[in-house]
C-alpha positions as CSV (number, residue, x, y, z in Angstrom):
1,M,0.1,-194.1,127.2
2,I,-3.7,-193.4,127.4
3,L,-5.9,-190.4,127.7
4,A,-7.8,-190.3,130.9
5,I,-10.7,-188.0,131.5
6,D,-12.7,-187.6,134.7
7,I,-15.8,-185.3,134.4
8,G,-16.8,-183.6,137.7
9,N,-19.4,-181.2,138.5
10,T,-17.1,-178.3,138.3
11,N,-14.1,-179.3,136.3
12,I,-13.1,-182.0,133.8
13,V,-9.7,-183.5,134.6
14,V,-7.7,-184.5,131.4
15,G,-4.4,-186.2,131.4
16,C,-2.1,-188.5,129.6
17,I,-0.6,-191.3,131.7
18,D,1.4,-194.6,131.3
19,D,3.1,-196.9,133.9
20,Q,6.1,-194.7,133.9
21,K,4.6,-191.2,134.5
22,T,2.0,-188.6,134.0
23,Y,2.7,-186.6,131.0
24,F,0.3,-183.9,131.7
25,I,-2.8,-183.2,134.0
26,E,-5.2,-180.2,133.3
27,R,-8.6,-179.0,134.1
28,L,-11.4,-177.8,131.9
29,A,-14.5,-176.1,133.1
30,T,-17.5,-178.5,133.1
31,V,-19.9,-176.7,130.7
32,R,-23.2,-178.7,130.2
33,T,-24.1,-176.6,127.1
34,K,-20.9,-177.3,125.2
35,T,-21.2,-179.5,122.0
36,E,-19.2,-182.5,121.1
37,L,-17.2,-180.4,118.6
38,E,-16.4,-177.7,121.2
39,Y,-15.1,-180.5,123.7
40,A,-13.1,-182.1,120.7
41,V,-11.5,-178.7,120.0
42,D,-10.5,-178.6,123.9
43,L,-9.0,-182.0,123.8
44,K,-7.1,-181.3,120.4
45,T,-5.8,-178.1,122.0
46,L,-4.5,-179.9,125.0
47,L,-2.7,-182.5,123.0
48,E,-1.1,-179.8,121.0
49,I,0.0,-177.6,123.9
50,Y,1.9,-180.8,125.3
51,H,3.3,-182.0,122.0
52,I,1.3,-185.3,122.4
53,K,0.7,-187.1,119.1
54,K,-2.6,-188.9,118.5
55,A,-0.7,-191.9,117.3
56,D,1.1,-192.3,120.7
57,I,-2.2,-192.7,122.6
58,E,-3.3,-196.4,122.9
59,G,-6.7,-195.6,124.1
60,C,-8.9,-193.5,126.2
61,I,-11.1,-194.0,129.4
62,I,-13.7,-191.7,130.9
63,S,-15.1,-191.6,134.5
64,S,-18.1,-189.3,135.0
65,V,-20.4,-188.0,137.6
66,V,-22.4,-185.6,135.0
67,P,-24.3,-188.0,133.0
68,Q,-25.6,-185.5,130.5
69,I,-22.0,-184.7,129.4
70,T,-20.6,-188.3,129.5
71,N,-21.6,-189.3,125.8
72,I,-20.7,-186.0,124.5
73,A,-17.2,-186.3,125.9
74,R,-16.9,-189.8,124.7
75,L,-17.9,-188.9,121.1
76,A,-15.5,-185.9,121.2
77,A,-12.6,-188.1,122.4
78,E,-13.5,-190.7,119.5
79,K,-13.6,-187.8,117.0
80,I,-10.0,-186.8,118.0
81,L,-8.3,-190.2,118.6
82,K,-10.3,-192.2,116.0
83,K,-10.5,-195.0,118.6
84,E,-13.4,-196.4,120.6
85,V,-13.3,-195.0,124.1
86,M,-14.0,-196.9,127.2
87,V,-16.5,-195.3,129.9
88,L,-16.3,-196.5,133.5
89,G,-19.6,-197.9,134.5
90,P,-21.6,-201.3,134.6
91,G,-19.9,-204.0,132.8
92,V,-16.4,-202.6,133.3
93,K,-14.1,-204.7,135.4
94,T,-12.4,-202.8,138.5
95,G,-11.3,-205.4,140.8
96,L,-12.9,-203.4,143.6
97,N,-14.9,-205.3,146.2
98,I,-17.6,-202.6,147.2
99,M,-19.4,-203.5,150.4
100,M,-21.9,-200.6,150.2
101,D,-25.8,-201.1,150.5
102,N,-26.1,-200.3,146.8
103,P,-22.5,-200.6,145.0
104,G,-24.1,-199.1,141.9
105,Q,-24.5,-195.7,143.5
106,L,-20.8,-195.3,144.1
107,G,-19.3,-192.5,141.8
108,A,-17.0,-193.6,139.1
109,D,-14.3,-191.0,140.5
110,L,-14.4,-192.6,143.9
111,V,-14.1,-196.1,142.3
112,A,-11.1,-194.9,140.4
113,D,-9.5,-193.3,143.5
114,A,-9.9,-196.6,145.5
115,V,-8.6,-198.8,142.6
116,A,-5.5,-196.4,142.4
117,G,-5.0,-196.7,146.3
118,L,-5.3,-200.5,146.2
119,N,-2.6,-200.4,143.5
120,E,-0.2,-198.1,145.2
121,Y,-0.7,-198.0,149.0
122,P,-1.1,-200.2,152.1
123,V,-4.4,-200.9,153.5
124,P,-6.3,-200.0,155.3
125,F,-6.5,-196.5,153.7
126,I,-8.5,-193.4,153.4
127,V,-8.8,-191.4,150.3
128,I,-9.9,-187.7,150.7
129,D,-11.0,-186.2,147.3
130,M,-11.4,-182.4,147.4
131,G,-13.4,-181.1,144.7
132,T,-16.9,-179.6,144.3
133,A,-17.8,-181.8,147.2
134,T,-15.1,-183.4,149.7
135,T,-15.5,-187.0,149.6
136,V,-14.0,-189.6,152.0
137,S,-13.5,-193.2,151.0
138,V,-12.6,-196.0,153.3
139,V,-10.9,-199.4,152.2
140,N,-10.3,-201.8,155.1
141,S,-7.5,-204.3,155.7
142,K,-9.4,-207.0,153.7
143,K,-9.3,-204.5,150.7
144,Q,-12.9,-204.0,150.8
145,Y,-14.4,-200.6,150.0
146,I,-16.8,-200.3,153.1
147,G,-18.0,-196.7,152.7
148,G,-17.1,-193.1,153.3
149,M,-18.5,-189.7,153.8
150,I,-19.6,-186.7,151.6
151,L,-19.3,-183.2,152.9
152,P,-19.6,-179.7,151.2
153,G,-16.5,-178.6,149.3
154,I,-14.6,-175.8,150.2
155,G,-15.9,-173.7,147.3
156,I,-19.5,-174.5,148.1
157,S,-18.9,-173.4,151.7
158,L,-17.3,-170.1,150.8
159,D,-20.2,-169.5,148.2
160,A,-22.8,-170.2,150.9
161,L,-20.9,-167.9,153.3
162,T,-20.7,-164.9,150.8
163,A,-24.2,-165.5,149.4
164,R,-25.8,-165.3,152.7
165,A,-23.9,-162.6,154.5
166,S,-24.3,-159.0,152.6
167,Q,-21.1,-157.6,154.3
168,L,-18.9,-160.5,153.2
169,S,-17.5,-160.3,149.7
170,G,-15.9,-163.2,147.7
171,I,-12.4,-164.1,148.5
172,S,-9.8,-166.4,147.2
173,I,-8.7,-169.6,149.1
174,D,-5.2,-168.6,150.3
175,A,-3.6,-169.0,153.6
176,P,-4.0,-165.9,155.8
177,K,-1.0,-164.6,157.8
178,H,-2.6,-165.5,161.1
179,V,-5.0,-168.1,162.4
180,I,-6.6,-165.5,164.4
181,G,-7.8,-163.0,161.5
182,R,-7.1,-159.5,162.0
183,N,-9.7,-158.1,159.5
184,T,-12.8,-159.6,157.7
185,I,-10.9,-161.0,154.8
186,E,-8.4,-162.7,156.9
187,C,-11.1,-163.9,159.3
188,M,-13.0,-165.6,156.3
189,K,-9.8,-167.3,154.9
190,S,-8.8,-168.6,158.2
191,G,-12.2,-170.0,159.0
192,V,-12.5,-171.7,155.5
193,L,-9.0,-173.0,155.4
194,Y,-8.5,-174.2,159.0
195,S,-12.2,-175.5,159.7
196,N,-11.5,-177.7,156.6
197,A,-8.2,-178.9,157.8
198,A,-9.4,-179.5,161.3
199,A,-12.5,-181.4,159.9
200,I,-10.2,-183.7,157.9
201,D,-7.9,-184.3,161.0
202,G,-11.2,-185.0,162.9
203,I,-12.6,-187.4,160.3
204,I,-9.4,-189.4,160.3
205,D,-9.5,-189.8,164.0
206,R,-13.2,-191.1,163.9
207,V,-12.5,-193.4,161.0
208,E,-9.5,-195.0,162.7
209,E,-11.4,-195.4,165.9
210,E,-14.2,-197.1,164.2
211,L,-11.8,-199.3,162.2
212,G,-9.6,-199.9,165.3
213,E,-6.5,-199.6,163.5
214,K,-4.2,-196.8,161.9
215,T,-4.7,-196.1,158.3
216,T,-2.8,-194.7,155.3
217,V,-4.2,-191.3,154.3
218,I,-4.2,-190.1,150.8
219,A,-5.4,-186.7,149.6
220,T,-6.4,-185.8,145.9
221,G,-8.6,-183.4,144.1
222,G,-8.1,-179.9,142.9
223,L,-8.3,-178.1,146.4
224,A,-6.2,-180.7,148.2
225,K,-2.9,-178.9,148.0
226,K,-4.4,-175.8,149.5
227,I,-5.7,-177.6,152.7
228,I,-3.5,-180.6,153.3
229,S,-0.5,-178.5,154.3
230,H,-2.4,-177.2,157.4
231,C,-3.5,-180.5,158.6
232,K,-1.9,-182.1,161.7
233,K,-2.2,-185.6,160.4
234,E,0.2,-187.5,158.2
235,I,-1.5,-187.2,154.8
236,I,0.1,-188.1,151.3
237,L,-0.8,-185.7,148.6
238,D,-1.4,-187.6,145.3
239,E,-2.7,-185.4,142.7
240,D,-2.6,-188.0,140.0
241,L,-4.4,-190.5,142.0
242,L,-7.7,-190.5,139.9
243,L,-5.7,-190.9,136.6
244,K,-3.7,-193.6,138.0
245,G,-6.9,-195.5,138.9
246,L,-8.3,-194.9,135.4
247,L,-5.1,-196.4,134.1
248,V,-5.4,-199.6,136.1
249,I,-9.0,-200.1,135.1
250,Y,-8.3,-199.5,131.5
251,K,-5.6,-202.2,131.6
252,K,-7.9,-204.6,133.5
253,N,-10.3,-204.4,130.5
254,K,-7.9,-204.6,127.7
């Protein structure tokens, strides 16, 4: 098995995975002031909680969209595993044909998502990754990554709403009892939940219209589970997608 780490703006996703299964997947808060030792303690604790021995871990790969933490996390993982850690970036083979204007600008997390999609699902496909931002990645029938969209994540939208409206307090992102809210809290929950679900349905329609064909749609990310069940489109929820992509990339480079 390998240790796979994805460093996002809000959370760091950590998991152990091999070709057979995902042994665990957990989220740590992304804290830019933490030291190498503090992250090493976090990783050590996670492995101990799931009774995973360091000797059973073949290696480690990191993807990151937070450059100031990337090297700290790499050193932390190397401190625990006593092995060299691979970082997804320039020089790492992915097998992904990126047709963007500037391929180097594509986030490592989106690369891993698309690589996993190519390995597991029929093309063309759309990957919707719901984290700090909601990202949409499109791979066409020629297995080319042709682009996508970035829109404010659910948490960002909710924070902006409560910060700018003095009478609206913070809420959790849970499904309300009714689409038509009966009180302020229900109205906010319904608005956030169903606006995001409707946006995803609409985005799928527009992407398929531009491609001129139906697509496989895969959703992943920390908030996907809360939203996808309220969408009207057929969407596959794959919470391990990013880790699966990191495993494929790790194996390509070994």
